[in-house]
N, C-alpha and C positions, 0 to 999 in steps of 0.2 A: 403673426398671422393665425389664425384657427380654420379651421377647416370641417367639411361635413362630418369625419369620422372622430371626431371628438377629440383633435393633439391640438395641441399647441405649438408653433415649429418655431423656433428660434434663427433667423437669416441675418449673416455676419454682409451689411451692406459695404464694407469696404471690400472684403474678400469673394464676397457674391456666392456663398456658399450657405443652405443650412448648416447650424453652431449644433442643437440640440432639439428634442421633440418630446415635449411633455404630455401625459396623459389625462383629462381633465374628468377624473371622476365617471367614465364612459357616461357623458352628459353630453349636449349642446351648448354653446356659448351663447348668450342672450346681449349680454351686454360687458360694455371691455372698456375701461378708462386708463388713463396713463396716473400715477399717483407723485411720481420723480423718474428720472431720466434711469431709475435700476429698479422697480416698481410699478407694480397692474394691477389695478381691481376688477376681478371678473364677474359675472354673476352667470351662472351655469344650471338652470334649471333643476334650483334645489331651493331649500330654503337657509343654505348658510352664502355669504361672499365667500370669495378668494381672495386674498392677498399675497401676488405672486412678487418673489424676488428674481428678476431676469438675469440675473449676473449668477444665484445659484442653483436657478427652478425649483428652491423651497417655495412652500403652498404653505399659510396657514391659513386656519378657517376662521371666519368669521359669524357667531350663531346667535340668534334672539328673534329671527323672525318663525311663523311655525305654518306658514308655508312657501309656494318659488317667488324668490326672488323677480321682478321681471324688468327692473330700470335703478341707475346707479348713478351719481353725478359727485363733480369733486371741486373744493372749492378750499385752497391755504392750507392742508392737512386733514381738512374735514373731509367725509363723504356723507351721502343719503342714498339709501336704500329704499325703495317701495316693492310692494311685494300684493300677492293673491290675499294673506292674510289682512288685505283693507288696511295697512300701516305704513307708517313714513318711518325709518330708521336715521337717528344721527350718530354717528360715528367721530371716535376723534382716534387713530391710530384705530388701536385692536382692540377699542371700549366705545361700546354703544353706553351714549351719555342723554342721549331720550328719543323718548316713542310721541312720533304723533298721531294723534287720532280721530277722524270725520269723515272719511269716504265710509261710502259705504259697498262699494262692489274691489275688483283690484285695481291697484295704484299702476299706472301704467307708465306715466311718464314722473322724474324729478326734474328741477332744475334750479341753480345757487343764482341770483344776481349776478351776474357777472364781474363786473367792478369790485364790488364789495362785500355781499355775499351778505349781505343784512338782512337777507330776506328770501325766498324758494319759494315756486310755487311748484303744485303738484297737478295734473291730470286724472283719473279716471275714469272706469268703464261706468260709474253710477251719473255719466256727462257733465260732471260738476268741475270747473277748477279751480284752487284753491288756493290763495298768499300767504305765506304761514311768517312770521316774525321769529329769525334766528339769528338776532343781531347780541339781546343779551346772553342766551345760548354758547355761543361762540366763547364769549368772554369769561364764560363760568362752567366751564368744562369738566372741573374737577369734581367730585361729590359724590352723589347719590344719582341715580338713572331719575331723571324728570318724564314726568309726562303730560303733553299737549292736546287738549281737546276739543279745542275751538279754533279755526282758522282766522285769521284776520280780517278775510273776505270771499266769498265763493261765489262764483259766477256759475250758474243754469245753461247748460249748451240745451239745441232744438231736442 
């Protein structure tokens, strides 16, 4: 559980009590997703993602964005992050494997296709929804950082 004093509290459902607290760098948690039963991914009002081990309470920082991360999503060991730097990043474990550019304003949401992750959508304060192909990037996550500069589809809002 995250609260307004920037603490992440670990509660035992079996014992019905708090097990531990963890300070999140004195910042608010914006988004949080389970990676596995023992790991969570958080963005907390900074340009770094936090990969939190829920058993040891250790935190690893994933860096790459140049402005505050606003949204995250997870599919099958891959993470998406969208930020105020107008970029979307695709991560595999602790490594950024691709950067998607095409929005002109803050990226406000990202979401993998739920059944197969072959594509994802993003929205932005530029009033667009973009559909991106992630299928081949998920298959070839080794090697150099890939840059994608055009979405498969862009829909303009009102």
